[in-house]
C-alpha positions in Angstrom: -12.5 2.7 21.6 -14.4 1.5 25.0 -13.3 1.0 28.3 -12.9 -2.6 29.3 -13.0 -3.9 32.6 -9.9 -5.9 32.9 -8.5 -7.8 35.5 -5.4 -6.9 36.6 -4.9 -9.2 39.1 -5.4 -12.9 37.7 -1.4 -13.0 36.8 -1.2 -12.6 40.6 -3.9 -15.1 41.3 -3.6 -17.6 38.8 0.5 -17.5 37.9 -0.8 -16.9 34.3 -1.5 -13.7 32.4 -5.0 -13.0 31.3 -6.3 -15.4 28.3 -8.9 -13.4 25.9 -10.8 -15.0 22.8 -10.2 -13.1 20.0 -11.9 -14.9 16.9 -14.9 -13.2 17.3 -13.9 -9.9 19.2 -12.8 -6.6 16.7 -10.1 -5.5 16.3 -10.3 -2.2 18.2 -11.6 -4.0 21.1 -8.6 -6.0 21.0 -6.4 -3.1 20.9 -8.0 -1.4 23.8 -7.9 -4.2 25.9 -3.9 -4.8 25.0 -3.7 -0.9 25.5 -5.1 -1.4 29.3 -2.8 -4.3 29.7 0.2 -3.2 28.7 -0.4 0.4 30.6 -0.4 -2.1 33.7 2.8 -3.2 32.3 0.9 -6.6 32.3 1.7 -9.4 29.9 -2.2 -11.3 28.0 -2.8 -14.1 25.7 -5.0 -13.5 23.2 -6.6 -17.4 22.0 -8.1 -18.4 18.5 -6.8 -15.5 16.5 -6.6 -14.7 12.9 -3.1 -13.5 11.2 -5.0 -10.5 9.5 -6.1 -9.3 13.2 -2.2 -10.5 14.3 -0.7 -8.5 12.0 -2.8 -5.4 12.7 -1.6 -6.0 16.5 1.7 -6.3 16.2 2.2 -3.3 14.6 1.2 -1.7 17.2 2.8 -3.7 20.1 6.3 -4.9 18.1 7.6 -6.9 21.5 4.3 -9.2 20.8 4.3 -12.8 19.6 2.1 -14.5 17.2 2.2 -18.2 16.0 -0.4 -18.5 13.2 -0.5 -22.5 13.3 -2.4 -21.7 16.6 -3.5 -18.5 16.7 -2.0 -17.6 19.7 -0.9 -14.1 20.6 1.3 -12.7 23.6 1.2 -9.1 24.2 4.5 -9.5 25.1 6.8 -11.8 23.8 6.8 -14.8 26.0 10.7 -15.4 25.9 11.0 -11.6 27.0 9.2 -12.4 30.4 10.6 -13.7 33.8 8.5 -17.0 33.4 10.3 -20.0 34.7 11.6 -22.7 32.1 11.7 -25.8 34.7 8.5 -27.1 34.6 7.0 -29.7 31.5 3.8 -29.5 29.8 2.3 -32.2 28.1 0.7 -31.5 24.7 -1.9 -34.2 23.7 -3.4 -34.1 19.9 -6.4 -36.3 18.4 -4.6 -36.1 15.3 -4.6 -33.0 12.3 -7.6 -31.5 13.4 -6.6 -30.9 16.9 -3.0 -29.3 15.7 -3.9 -25.6 16.3 
């Protein structure tokens, strides 16, 4: 597995963990990236992740979270993080093609 340059301070700067586009990455690269975040005690969010890749990642990262409809994968289950739940977010959709 190759060594990727991860942004270890993104959450500190932005208030949100790293966001990784997963659709075009192979499983070895995703495993390497997530392992680096895990080793640095950081969470990471993968977008547009296919279920097959998510299932492989979940075997390695037991505390992870995957939502098949949206293709969202969190390295650490979002419920186990210290995120305040007193904020509201609006999610707007133009139709069924926007469900994900």
